[in-house]
Biotite code that builds the C-alpha atoms (Angstrom):
import biotite.structure as struc

atoms = struc.array([
    struc.Atom([1.438, -134.580, -90.989], chain_id="A", res_id=1, res_name="MET", atom_name="CA", element="C"),
    struc.Atom([4.201, -132.703, -89.219], chain_id="A", res_id=2, res_name="ALA", atom_name="CA", element="C"),
    struc.Atom([7.881, -133.615, -89.570], chain_id="A", res_id=3, res_name="THR", atom_name="CA", element="C"),
    struc.Atom([10.053, -134.829, -86.689], chain_id="A", res_id=4, res_name="VAL", atom_name="CA", element="C"),
    struc.Atom([13.829, -134.541, -86.501], chain_id="A", res_id=5, res_name="ILE", atom_name="CA", element="C"),
    struc.Atom([15.157, -137.252, -84.197], chain_id="A", res_id=6, res_name="LEU", atom_name="CA", element="C"),
    struc.Atom([18.360, -136.120, -82.483], chain_id="A", res_id=7, res_name="VAL", atom_name="CA", element="C"),
    struc.Atom([20.487, -138.350, -80.326], chain_id="A", res_id=8, res_name="ARG", atom_name="CA", element="C"),
    struc.Atom([22.219, -136.656, -77.403], chain_id="A", res_id=9, res_name="HIS", atom_name="CA", element="C"),
    struc.Atom([25.886, -135.730, -77.814], chain_id="A", res_id=10, res_name="GLY", atom_name="CA", element="C"),
    struc.Atom([28.715, -137.919, -76.553], chain_id="A", res_id=11, res_name="ARG", atom_name="CA", element="C"),
    struc.Atom([28.950, -138.445, -72.812], chain_id="A", res_id=12, res_name="THR", atom_name="CA", element="C"),
    struc.Atom([31.659, -139.444, -70.371], chain_id="A", res_id=13, res_name="THR", atom_name="CA", element="C"),
    struc.Atom([30.048, -142.906, -70.251], chain_id="A", res_id=14, res_name="ALA", atom_name="CA", element="C"),
    struc.Atom([30.098, -143.243, -74.056], chain_id="A", res_id=15, res_name="ASN", atom_name="CA", element="C"),
    struc.Atom([33.768, -142.297, -74.102], chain_id="A", res_id=16, res_name="ALA", atom_name="CA", element="C"),
    struc.Atom([34.699, -144.933, -71.517], chain_id="A", res_id=17, res_name="THR", atom_name="CA", element="C"),
    struc.Atom([32.543, -147.782, -72.850], chain_id="A", res_id=18, res_name="GLY", atom_name="CA", element="C"),
    struc.Atom([29.971, -147.826, -70.042], chain_id="A", res_id=19, res_name="LEU", atom_name="CA", element="C"),
    struc.Atom([26.272, -148.555, -70.517], chain_id="A", res_id=20, res_name="LEU", atom_name="CA", element="C"),
    struc.Atom([24.869, -145.505, -68.733], chain_id="A", res_id=21, res_name="ALA", atom_name="CA", element="C"),
    struc.Atom([21.212, -146.465, -69.028], chain_id="A", res_id=22, res_name="GLY", atom_name="CA", element="C"),
    struc.Atom([19.069, -144.272, -66.810], chain_id="A", res_id=23, res_name="ARG", atom_name="CA", element="C"),
    struc.Atom([21.820, -143.412, -64.336], chain_id="A", res_id=24, res_name="ALA", atom_name="CA", element="C"),
    struc.Atom([21.701, -139.823, -63.135], chain_id="A", res_id=25, res_name="LEU", atom_name="CA", element="C"),
    struc.Atom([24.544, -137.342, -63.541], chain_id="A", res_id=26, res_name="GLY", atom_name="CA", element="C"),
    struc.Atom([25.768, -138.585, -66.932], chain_id="A", res_id=27, res_name="VAL", atom_name="CA", element="C"),
    struc.Atom([26.673, -135.392, -68.777], chain_id="A", res_id=28, res_name="SER", atom_name="CA", element="C"),
    struc.Atom([27.968, -134.417, -72.185], chain_id="A", res_id=29, res_name="LEU", atom_name="CA", element="C"),
    struc.Atom([31.732, -134.269, -72.396], chain_id="A", res_id=30, res_name="ASP", atom_name="CA", element="C"),
    struc.Atom([33.434, -131.512, -74.389], chain_id="A", res_id=31, res_name="GLN", atom_name="CA", element="C"),
    struc.Atom([33.198, -133.551, -77.593], chain_id="A", res_id=32, res_name="THR", atom_name="CA", element="C"),
    struc.Atom([29.495, -134.071, -76.924], chain_id="A", res_id=33, res_name="GLY", atom_name="CA", element="C"),
    struc.Atom([28.922, -130.364, -76.352], chain_id="A", res_id=34, res_name="ARG", atom_name="CA", element="C"),
    struc.Atom([30.705, -129.594, -79.622], chain_id="A", res_id=35, res_name="ASP", atom_name="CA", element="C"),
    struc.Atom([28.591, -132.199, -81.431], chain_id="A", res_id=36, res_name="GLN", atom_name="CA", element="C"),
    struc.Atom([25.379, -130.758, -79.994], chain_id="A", res_id=37, res_name="ALA", atom_name="CA", element="C"),
    struc.Atom([26.471, -127.243, -80.959], chain_id="A", res_id=38, res_name="ALA", atom_name="CA", element="C"),
    struc.Atom([27.009, -128.355, -84.562], chain_id="A", res_id=39, res_name="LEU", atom_name="CA", element="C"),
    struc.Atom([23.555, -129.931, -84.635], chain_id="A", res_id=40, res_name="THR", atom_name="CA", element="C"),
    struc.Atom([22.117, -126.744, -83.138], chain_id="A", res_id=41, res_name="GLY", atom_name="CA", element="C"),
    struc.Atom([23.742, -124.712, -85.911], chain_id="A", res_id=42, res_name="GLU", atom_name="CA", element="C"),
    struc.Atom([22.349, -127.082, -88.538], chain_id="A", res_id=43, res_name="ARG", atom_name="CA", element="C"),
    struc.Atom([18.867, -126.634, -87.063], chain_id="A", res_id=44, res_name="LEU", atom_name="CA", element="C"),
    struc.Atom([19.154, -122.861, -86.601], chain_id="A", res_id=45, res_name="ALA", atom_name="CA", element="C"),
    struc.Atom([17.783, -122.270, -90.114], chain_id="A", res_id=46, res_name="ALA", atom_name="CA", element="C"),
    struc.Atom([14.710, -124.405, -89.352], chain_id="A", res_id=47, res_name="VAL", atom_name="CA", element="C"),
    struc.Atom([11.983, -122.685, -87.284], chain_id="A", res_id=48, res_name="PRO", atom_name="CA", element="C"),
    struc.Atom([11.012, -125.677, -85.155], chain_id="A", res_id=49, res_name="VAL", atom_name="CA", element="C"),
    struc.Atom([7.812, -125.500, -83.128], chain_id="A", res_id=50, res_name="VAL", atom_name="CA", element="C"),
    struc.Atom([9.075, -127.681, -80.270], chain_id="A", res_id=51, res_name="ALA", atom_name="CA", element="C"),
    struc.Atom([12.096, -129.493, -78.888], chain_id="A", res_id=52, res_name="VAL", atom_name="CA", element="C"),
    struc.Atom([10.857, -132.473, -76.857], chain_id="A", res_id=53, res_name="VAL", atom_name="CA", element="C"),
    struc.Atom([13.466, -134.175, -74.675], chain_id="A", res_id=54, res_name="SER", atom_name="CA", element="C"),
    struc.Atom([14.036, -137.356, -72.735], chain_id="A", res_id=55, res_name="SER", atom_name="CA", element="C"),
    struc.Atom([14.265, -136.522, -69.028], chain_id="A", res_id=56, res_name="PRO", atom_name="CA", element="C"),
    struc.Atom([17.896, -137.571, -68.715], chain_id="A", res_id=57, res_name="LEU", atom_name="CA", element="C"),
    struc.Atom([20.527, -134.875, -68.282], chain_id="A", res_id=58, res_name="GLU", atom_name="CA", element="C"),
    struc.Atom([22.477, -135.608, -71.459], chain_id="A", res_id=59, res_name="ARG", atom_name="CA", element="C"),
    struc.Atom([19.344, -135.156, -73.592], chain_id="A", res_id=60, res_name="CYS", atom_name="CA", element="C"),
    struc.Atom([18.214, -132.031, -71.752], chain_id="A", res_id=61, res_name="ARG", atom_name="CA", element="C"),
    struc.Atom([21.701, -130.540, -72.262], chain_id="A", res_id=62, res_name="GLN", atom_name="CA", element="C"),
    struc.Atom([21.544, -131.318, -75.982], chain_id="A", res_id=63, res_name="THR", atom_name="CA", element="C"),
    struc.Atom([18.022, -129.886, -76.230], chain_id="A", res_id=64, res_name="ALA", atom_name="CA", element="C"),
    struc.Atom([19.127, -126.709, -74.444], chain_id="A", res_id=65, res_name="SER", atom_name="CA", element="C"),
    struc.Atom([21.974, -126.189, -76.916], chain_id="A", res_id=66, res_name="ILE", atom_name="CA", element="C"),
    struc.Atom([19.541, -126.609, -79.823], chain_id="A", res_id=67, res_name="ILE", atom_name="CA", element="C"),
    struc.Atom([17.032, -124.219, -78.246], chain_id="A", res_id=68, res_name="LEU", atom_name="CA", element="C"),
    struc.Atom([19.721, -121.574, -77.671], chain_id="A", res_id=69, res_name="ASP", atom_name="CA", element="C"),
    struc.Atom([20.269, -121.382, -81.431], chain_id="A", res_id=70, res_name="ARG", atom_name="CA", element="C"),
    struc.Atom([16.598, -121.033, -82.374], chain_id="A", res_id=71, res_name="GLN", atom_name="CA", element="C"),
    struc.Atom([15.393, -117.559, -83.308], chain_id="A", res_id=72, res_name="ALA", atom_name="CA", element="C"),
    struc.Atom([11.975, -118.179, -81.773], chain_id="A", res_id=73, res_name="GLY", atom_name="CA", element="C"),
    struc.Atom([10.848, -119.786, -78.543], chain_id="A", res_id=74, res_name="THR", atom_name="CA", element="C"),
    struc.Atom([9.806, -123.368, -79.304], chain_id="A", res_id=75, res_name="PRO", atom_name="CA", element="C"),
    struc.Atom([7.945, -125.450, -76.750], chain_id="A", res_id=76, res_name="PHE", atom_name="CA", element="C"),
    struc.Atom([10.407, -127.459, -74.680], chain_id="A", res_id=77, res_name="ALA", atom_name="CA", element="C"),
    struc.Atom([8.567, -130.278, -72.887], chain_id="A", res_id=78, res_name="PRO", atom_name="CA", element="C"),
    struc.Atom([10.203, -133.308, -71.296], chain_id="A", res_id=79, res_name="VAL", atom_name="CA", element="C"),
    struc.Atom([8.599, -136.673, -72.070], chain_id="A", res_id=80, res_name="ASP", atom_name="CA", element="C"),
    struc.Atom([9.424, -139.762, -69.973], chain_id="A", res_id=81, res_name="PRO", atom_name="CA", element="C"),
    struc.Atom([8.304, -141.980, -72.864], chain_id="A", res_id=82, res_name="ASP", atom_name="CA", element="C"),
    struc.Atom([11.431, -140.825, -74.754], chain_id="A", res_id=83, res_name="LEU", atom_name="CA", element="C"),
    struc.Atom([13.628, -142.009, -71.879], chain_id="A", res_id=84, res_name="ASN", atom_name="CA", element="C"),
    struc.Atom([16.484, -144.443, -72.364], chain_id="A", res_id=85, res_name="GLU", atom_name="CA", element="C"),
    struc.Atom([15.728, -148.154, -72.287], chain_id="A", res_id=86, res_name="CYS", atom_name="CA", element="C"),
    struc.Atom([15.685, -149.508, -68.743], chain_id="A", res_id=87, res_name="ASP", atom_name="CA", element="C"),
    struc.Atom([18.653, -151.870, -68.926], chain_id="A", res_id=88, res_name="TYR", atom_name="CA", element="C"),
    struc.Atom([18.127, -153.098, -65.370], chain_id="A", res_id=89, res_name="GLY", atom_name="CA", element="C"),
    struc.Atom([21.135, -154.980, -64.022], chain_id="A", res_id=90, res_name="GLN", atom_name="CA", element="C"),
    struc.Atom([23.126, -154.163, -67.148], chain_id="A", res_id=91, res_name="TRP", atom_name="CA", element="C"),
    struc.Atom([23.145, -150.454, -66.286], chain_id="A", res_id=92, res_name="GLN", atom_name="CA", element="C"),
    struc.Atom([26.537, -149.039, -65.323], chain_id="A", res_id=93, res_name="GLY", atom_name="CA", element="C"),
    struc.Atom([28.535, -152.012, -66.598], chain_id="A", res_id=94, res_name="ARG", atom_name="CA", element="C"),
    struc.Atom([31.222, -151.998, -69.286], chain_id="A", res_id=95, res_name="LYS", atom_name="CA", element="C"),
    struc.Atom([30.116, -152.995, -72.770], chain_id="A", res_id=96, res_name="LEU", atom_name="CA", element="C"),
    struc.Atom([33.171, -155.229, -73.094], chain_id="A", res_id=97, res_name="SER", atom_name="CA", element="C"),
    struc.Atom([31.976, -157.173, -70.040], chain_id="A", res_id=98, res_name="GLU", atom_name="CA", element="C"),
    struc.Atom([28.371, -157.337, -71.199], chain_id="A", res_id=99, res_name="LEU", atom_name="CA", element="C"),
    struc.Atom([29.519, -158.819, -74.518], chain_id="A", res_id=100, res_name="ALA", atom_name="CA", element="C"),
    struc.Atom([30.366, -162.040, -72.642], chain_id="A", res_id=101, res_name="THR", atom_name="CA", element="C"),
    struc.Atom([26.807, -162.437, -71.276], chain_id="A", res_id=102, res_name="GLU", atom_name="CA", element="C"),
    struc.Atom([24.493, -165.086, -72.756], chain_id="A", res_id=103, res_name="ASP", atom_name="CA", element="C"),
    struc.Atom([21.922, -162.363, -73.491], chain_id="A", res_id=104, res_name="LEU", atom_name="CA", element="C"),
    struc.Atom([24.333, -160.355, -75.670], chain_id="A", res_id=105, res_name="TRP", atom_name="CA", element="C"),
    struc.Atom([23.918, -162.380, -78.916], chain_id="A", res_id=106, res_name="PRO", atom_name="CA", element="C"),
    struc.Atom([20.143, -162.251, -78.452], chain_id="A", res_id=107, res_name="VAL", atom_name="CA", element="C"),
    struc.Atom([20.349, -158.456, -78.243], chain_id="A", res_id=108, res_name="VAL", atom_name="CA", element="C"),
    struc.Atom([22.282, -158.526, -81.498], chain_id="A", res_id=109, res_name="GLN", atom_name="CA", element="C"),
    struc.Atom([20.096, -160.930, -83.474], chain_id="A", res_id=110, res_name="SER", atom_name="CA", element="C"),
    struc.Atom([16.654, -161.141, -81.830], chain_id="A", res_id=111, res_name="GLN", atom_name="CA", element="C"),
    struc.Atom([16.023, -157.952, -79.825], chain_id="A", res_id=112, res_name="PRO", atom_name="CA", element="C"),
    struc.Atom([12.253, -158.524, -79.874], chain_id="A", res_id=113, res_name="SER", atom_name="CA", element="C"),
    struc.Atom([12.848, -161.413, -77.448], chain_id="A", res_id=114, res_name="ALA", atom_name="CA", element="C"),
    struc.Atom([15.073, -159.434, -75.056], chain_id="A", res_id=115, res_name="VAL", atom_name="CA", element="C"),
    struc.Atom([14.004, -158.519, -71.548], chain_id="A", res_id=116, res_name="VAL", atom_name="CA", element="C"),
    struc.Atom([16.883, -156.980, -69.637], chain_id="A", res_id=117, res_name="PHE", atom_name="CA", element="C"),
    struc.Atom([17.316, -158.579, -66.183], chain_id="A", res_id=118, res_name="PRO", atom_name="CA", element="C"),
    struc.Atom([15.476, -156.391, -63.723], chain_id="A", res_id=119, res_name="GLY", atom_name="CA", element="C"),
    struc.Atom([14.629, -153.963, -66.528], chain_id="A", res_id=120, res_name="GLY", atom_name="CA", element="C"),
    struc.Atom([12.564, -153.380, -69.650], chain_id="A", res_id=121, res_name="GLU", atom_name="CA", element="C"),
    struc.Atom([11.973, -155.374, -72.807], chain_id="A", res_id=122, res_name="SER", atom_name="CA", element="C"),
    struc.Atom([13.183, -153.871, -76.060], chain_id="A", res_id=123, res_name="MET", atom_name="CA", element="C"),
    struc.Atom([9.708, -154.373, -77.518], chain_id="A", res_id=124, res_name="ALA", atom_name="CA", element="C"),
    struc.Atom([8.206, -152.262, -74.703], chain_id="A", res_id=125, res_name="ALA", atom_name="CA", element="C"),
    struc.Atom([10.850, -149.587, -75.308], chain_id="A", res_id=126, res_name="MET", atom_name="CA", element="C"),
    struc.Atom([9.848, -149.404, -78.968], chain_id="A", res_id=127, res_name="GLN", atom_name="CA", element="C"),
    struc.Atom([6.111, -149.382, -78.234], chain_id="A", res_id=128, res_name="ALA", atom_name="CA", element="C"),
    struc.Atom([6.251, -146.466, -75.777], chain_id="A", res_id=129, res_name="ARG", atom_name="CA", element="C"),
    struc.Atom([8.673, -144.365, -77.819], chain_id="A", res_id=130, res_name="SER", atom_name="CA", element="C"),
    struc.Atom([6.839, -144.804, -81.143], chain_id="A", res_id=131, res_name="VAL", atom_name="CA", element="C"),
    struc.Atom([3.531, -143.983, -79.444], chain_id="A", res_id=132, res_name="ALA", atom_name="CA", element="C"),
    struc.Atom([5.077, -140.825, -77.953], chain_id="A", res_id=133, res_name="ALA", atom_name="CA", element="C"),
    struc.Atom([6.460, -139.647, -81.304], chain_id="A", res_id=134, res_name="ILE", atom_name="CA", element="C"),
    struc.Atom([3.159, -140.204, -83.088], chain_id="A", res_id=135, res_name="ARG", atom_name="CA", element="C"),
    struc.Atom([1.230, -138.514, -80.267], chain_id="A", res_id=136, res_name="ARG", atom_name="CA", element="C"),
    struc.Atom([3.403, -135.393, -80.320], chain_id="A", res_id=137, res_name="HIS", atom_name="CA", element="C"),
    struc.Atom([3.452, -135.323, -84.108], chain_id="A", res_id=138, res_name="ASP", atom_name="CA", element="C"),
    struc.Atom([-0.334, -135.325, -84.345], chain_id="A", res_id=139, res_name="ALA", atom_name="CA", element="C"),
    struc.Atom([-0.609, -132.652, -81.645], chain_id="A", res_id=140, res_name="ALA", atom_name="CA", element="C"),
    struc.Atom([1.896, -130.323, -83.318], chain_id="A", res_id=141, res_name="PHE", atom_name="CA", element="C"),
    struc.Atom([0.216, -130.738, -86.696], chain_id="A", res_id=142, res_name="GLU", atom_name="CA", element="C"),
    struc.Atom([-3.166, -129.951, -85.139], chain_id="A", res_id=143, res_name="ALA", atom_name="CA", element="C"),
    struc.Atom([-1.779, -126.772, -83.552], chain_id="A", res_id=144, res_name="GLU", atom_name="CA", element="C"),
    struc.Atom([0.665, -125.524, -86.182], chain_id="A", res_id=145, res_name="PHE", atom_name="CA", element="C"),
    struc.Atom([-0.421, -127.177, -89.438], chain_id="A", res_id=146, res_name="GLY", atom_name="CA", element="C"),
    struc.Atom([1.035, -129.940, -91.638], chain_id="A", res_id=147, res_name="PRO", atom_name="CA", element="C"),
    struc.Atom([4.210, -127.944, -92.358], chain_id="A", res_id=148, res_name="GLY", atom_name="CA", element="C"),
    struc.Atom([5.265, -127.979, -88.694], chain_id="A", res_id=149, res_name="ALA", atom_name="CA", element="C"),
    struc.Atom([8.749, -129.263, -87.910], chain_id="A", res_id=150, res_name="VAL", atom_name="CA", element="C"),
    struc.Atom([9.754, -130.376, -84.429], chain_id="A", res_id=151, res_name="TRP", atom_name="CA", element="C"),
    struc.Atom([12.684, -132.055, -82.706], chain_id="A", res_id=152, res_name="VAL", atom_name="CA", element="C"),
    struc.Atom([12.780, -135.077, -80.384], chain_id="A", res_id=153, res_name="ALA", atom_name="CA", element="C"),
    struc.Atom([16.011, -135.538, -78.410], chain_id="A", res_id=154, res_name="VAL", atom_name="CA", element="C"),
    struc.Atom([16.472, -139.093, -77.201], chain_id="A", res_id=155, res_name="SER", atom_name="CA", element="C"),
    struc.Atom([18.829, -142.078, -77.084], chain_id="A", res_id=156, res_name="HIS", atom_name="CA", element="C"),
    struc.Atom([20.478, -144.407, -79.567], chain_id="A", res_id=157, res_name="GLY", atom_name="CA", element="C"),
    struc.Atom([18.397, -147.567, -79.131], chain_id="A", res_id=158, res_name="ASP", atom_name="CA", element="C"),
    struc.Atom([15.194, -145.538, -78.757], chain_id="A", res_id=159, res_name="VAL", atom_name="CA", element="C"),
    struc.Atom([15.805, -143.647, -82.012], chain_id="A", res_id=160, res_name="ILE", atom_name="CA", element="C"),
    struc.Atom([16.802, -146.836, -83.828], chain_id="A", res_id=161, res_name="LYS", atom_name="CA", element="C"),
    struc.Atom([13.543, -148.453, -82.748], chain_id="A", res_id=162, res_name="SER", atom_name="CA", element="C"),
    struc.Atom([11.508, -145.438, -83.965], chain_id="A", res_id=163, res_name="ILE", atom_name="CA", element="C"),
    struc.Atom([13.303, -145.502, -87.310], chain_id="A", res_id=164, res_name="LEU", atom_name="CA", element="C"),
    struc.Atom([12.752, -149.254, -87.634], chain_id="A", res_id=165, res_name="ALA", atom_name="CA", element="C"),
    struc.Atom([9.023, -148.739, -87.112], chain_id="A", res_id=166, res_name="ASP", atom_name="CA", element="C"),
    struc.Atom([8.910, -145.945, -89.703], chain_id="A", res_id=167, res_name="ALA", atom_name="CA", element="C"),
    struc.Atom([10.801, -148.098, -92.200], chain_id="A", res_id=168, res_name="LEU", atom_name="CA", element="C"),
    struc.Atom([8.484, -151.060, -91.647], chain_id="A", res_id=169, res_name="GLY", atom_name="CA", element="C"),
    struc.Atom([11.366, -153.121, -90.281], chain_id="A", res_id=170, res_name="MET", atom_name="CA", element="C"),
    struc.Atom([10.878, -155.842, -87.692], chain_id="A", res_id=171, res_name="HIS", atom_name="CA", element="C"),
    struc.Atom([12.539, -154.939, -84.404], chain_id="A", res_id=172, res_name="LEU", atom_name="CA", element="C"),
    struc.Atom([14.858, -157.916, -84.916], chain_id="A", res_id=173, res_name="ASP", atom_name="CA", element="C"),
    struc.Atom([16.463, -155.984, -87.796], chain_id="A", res_id=174, res_name="LEU", atom_name="CA", element="C"),
    struc.Atom([16.982, -152.697, -85.976], chain_id="A", res_id=175, res_name="PHE", atom_name="CA", element="C"),
    struc.Atom([20.654, -153.416, -85.215], chain_id="A", res_id=176, res_name="GLN", atom_name="CA", element="C"),
    struc.Atom([21.260, -152.812, -88.938], chain_id="A", res_id=177, res_name="ARG", atom_name="CA", element="C"),
    struc.Atom([20.692, -149.107, -88.214], chain_id="A", res_id=178, res_name="LEU", atom_name="CA", element="C"),
    struc.Atom([23.285, -146.758, -86.757], chain_id="A", res_id=179, res_name="ASN", atom_name="CA", element="C"),
    struc.Atom([22.571, -143.594, -84.781], chain_id="A", res_id=180, res_name="VAL", atom_name="CA", element="C"),
    struc.Atom([25.659, -141.580, -83.859], chain_id="A", res_id=181, res_name="SER", atom_name="CA", element="C"),
    struc.Atom([25.881, -139.004, -81.046], chain_id="A", res_id=182, res_name="PRO", atom_name="CA", element="C"),
    struc.Atom([24.087, -135.740, -81.954], chain_id="A", res_id=183, res_name="ALA", atom_name="CA", element="C"),
    struc.Atom([23.029, -137.156, -85.337], chain_id="A", res_id=184, res_name="SER", atom_name="CA", element="C"),
    struc.Atom([19.770, -136.060, -86.956], chain_id="A", res_id=185, res_name="ALA", atom_name="CA", element="C"),
    struc.Atom([17.248, -138.377, -88.604], chain_id="A", res_id=186, res_name="SER", atom_name="CA", element="C"),
    struc.Atom([14.064, -137.101, -90.297], chain_id="A", res_id=187, res_name="ILE", atom_name="CA", element="C"),
    struc.Atom([10.605, -138.687, -90.525], chain_id="A", res_id=188, res_name="ILE", atom_name="CA", element="C"),
    struc.Atom([7.386, -137.308, -91.972], chain_id="A", res_id=189, res_name="ASN", atom_name="CA", element="C"),
    struc.Atom([4.208, -139.101, -90.894], chain_id="A", res_id=190, res_name="TYR", atom_name="CA", element="C"),
    struc.Atom([1.679, -138.718, -93.711], chain_id="A", res_id=191, res_name="SER", atom_name="CA", element="C"),
    struc.Atom([-1.854, -140.067, -93.708], chain_id="A", res_id=192, res_name="ALA", atom_name="CA", element="C"),
    struc.Atom([-0.807, -143.104, -95.737], chain_id="A", res_id=193, res_name="SER", atom_name="CA", element="C"),
    struc.Atom([2.620, -143.999, -94.364], chain_id="A", res_id=194, res_name="ARG", atom_name="CA", element="C"),
    struc.Atom([5.726, -142.652, -92.641], chain_id="A", res_id=195, res_name="PRO", atom_name="CA", element="C"),
    struc.Atom([8.415, -141.355, -95.001], chain_id="A", res_id=196, res_name="SER", atom_name="CA", element="C"),
    struc.Atom([12.039, -141.405, -93.863], chain_id="A", res_id=197, res_name="VAL", atom_name="CA", element="C"),
    struc.Atom([13.986, -138.501, -95.359], chain_id="A", res_id=198, res_name="TYR", atom_name="CA", element="C"),
    struc.Atom([17.308, -138.994, -93.568], chain_id="A", res_id=199, res_name="ALA", atom_name="CA", element="C"),
    struc.Atom([19.011, -141.234, -91.030], chain_id="A", res_id=200, res_name="THR", atom_name="CA", element="C"),
    struc.Atom([22.102, -140.654, -88.902], chain_id="A", res_id=201, res_name="ASN", atom_name="CA", element="C"),
    struc.Atom([23.204, -137.388, -90.530], chain_id="A", res_id=202, res_name="THR", atom_name="CA", element="C"),
    struc.Atom([26.031, -135.565, -88.759], chain_id="A", res_id=203, res_name="GLU", atom_name="CA", element="C"),
    struc.Atom([26.558, -132.690, -91.201], chain_id="A", res_id=204, res_name="ALA", atom_name="CA", element="C"),
    struc.Atom([24.832, -130.901, -94.054], chain_id="A", res_id=205, res_name="GLY", atom_name="CA", element="C"),
    struc.Atom([22.375, -128.095, -94.679], chain_id="A", res_id=206, res_name="ASP", atom_name="CA", element="C"),
    struc.Atom([18.879, -128.539, -93.219], chain_id="A", res_id=207, res_name="LEU", atom_name="CA", element="C"),
    struc.Atom([17.476, -125.228, -94.460], chain_id="A", res_id=208, res_name="GLU", atom_name="CA", element="C"),
    struc.Atom([15.324, -127.120, -96.973], chain_id="A", res_id=209, res_name="TRP", atom_name="CA", element="C"),
    struc.Atom([13.172, -128.118, -93.978], chain_id="A", res_id=210, res_name="LEU", atom_name="CA", element="C"),
    struc.Atom([12.311, -124.496, -93.164], chain_id="A", res_id=211, res_name="SER", atom_name="CA", element="C"),
    struc.Atom([9.114, -124.702, -95.239], chain_id="A", res_id=212, res_name="ASN", atom_name="CA", element="C"),
    struc.Atom([8.174, -128.147, -93.996], chain_id="A", res_id=213, res_name="GLY", atom_name="CA", element="C"),
    struc.Atom([7.754, -131.297, -96.051], chain_id="A", res_id=214, res_name="ILE", atom_name="CA", element="C"),
    struc.Atom([4.912, -131.483, -98.527], chain_id="A", res_id=215, res_name="ARG", atom_name="CA", element="C"),
    struc.Atom([3.329, -134.854, -97.840], chain_id="A", res_id=216, res_name="SER", atom_name="CA", element="C"),
    struc.Atom([1.564, -136.856, -100.508], chain_id="A", res_id=217, res_name="GLY", atom_name="CA", element="C"),
    struc.Atom([1.877, -139.951, -102.647], chain_id="A", res_id=218, res_name="ASP", atom_name="CA", element="C"),
    struc.Atom([5.408, -141.206, -103.235], chain_id="A", res_id=219, res_name="ALA", atom_name="CA", element="C"),
    struc.Atom([6.572, -139.930, -106.658], chain_id="A", res_id=220, res_name="PRO", atom_name="CA", element="C"),
    struc.Atom([7.175, -142.714, -109.148], chain_id="A", res_id=221, res_name="VAL", atom_name="CA", element="C"),
    struc.Atom([10.787, -142.518, -110.260], chain_id="A", res_id=222, res_name="GLY", atom_name="CA", element="C"),
    struc.Atom([11.868, -140.543, -107.176], chain_id="A", res_id=223, res_name="GLY", atom_name="CA", element="C"),
    struc.Atom([10.629, -137.050, -108.014], chain_id="A", res_id=224, res_name="GLY", atom_name="CA", element="C"),
    struc.Atom([12.546, -133.774, -107.997], chain_id="A", res_id=225, res_name="ALA", atom_name="CA", element="C"),
    struc.Atom([13.226, -133.516, -104.273], chain_id="A", res_id=226, res_name="GLY", atom_name="CA", element="C"),
    struc.Atom([12.159, -130.862, -101.784], chain_id="A", res_id=227, res_name="GLN", atom_name="CA", element="C"),
    struc.Atom([12.152, -127.164, -102.670], chain_id="A", res_id=228, res_name="LYS", atom_name="CA", element="C"),
    struc.Atom([14.477, -124.911, -100.709], chain_id="A", res_id=229, res_name="THR", atom_name="CA", element="C"),
    struc.Atom([12.284, -121.814, -101.080], chain_id="A", res_id=230, res_name="ALA", atom_name="CA", element="C"),
])
């Protein structure tokens, strides 16, 4: 199958001030976030991606635009509402320090599969829609461009963590063990037999080895020799 690079949006004004932005409009990258997105764009510049699919929220579209500006070609650039941030309902716009005193907070930390945000979405529904979207796009890009296709999905921290948890075979209740930093890149290849996770939460490093795609197949016993760079 194709290979997806999951990119979280760069840091925002809300991130910097400890607010849960949720789906609020007008939340933009701050200067640190723009610098982070630019670094990720430079890392991806050596990889001819076939598409950069974005959440509809401004911070993701800004990050996607910075990545696209550094691509030599003209990748598809659709927006997919199924990659949108979790709907945090009445939690949206509140300080994280305040939310940490709510009765629901420890459930979010230890049993997210049971969480339904007041007036919002369940974390299980967030995972179901986002995983389905990633697999749908992945299959479509492989069908059009072949199994060596590489594409980018720009989304949000909890969304990306839930996608990674699914790929790793982790129960959603364990997904808080994962970390996804602003503008980080995580890499999944969906083969016919299983997803393979090649990287999580990377903020630096050469990605040129992805320029020829990932050669899917059985997992090598003993770990194998790694991916070829040419």
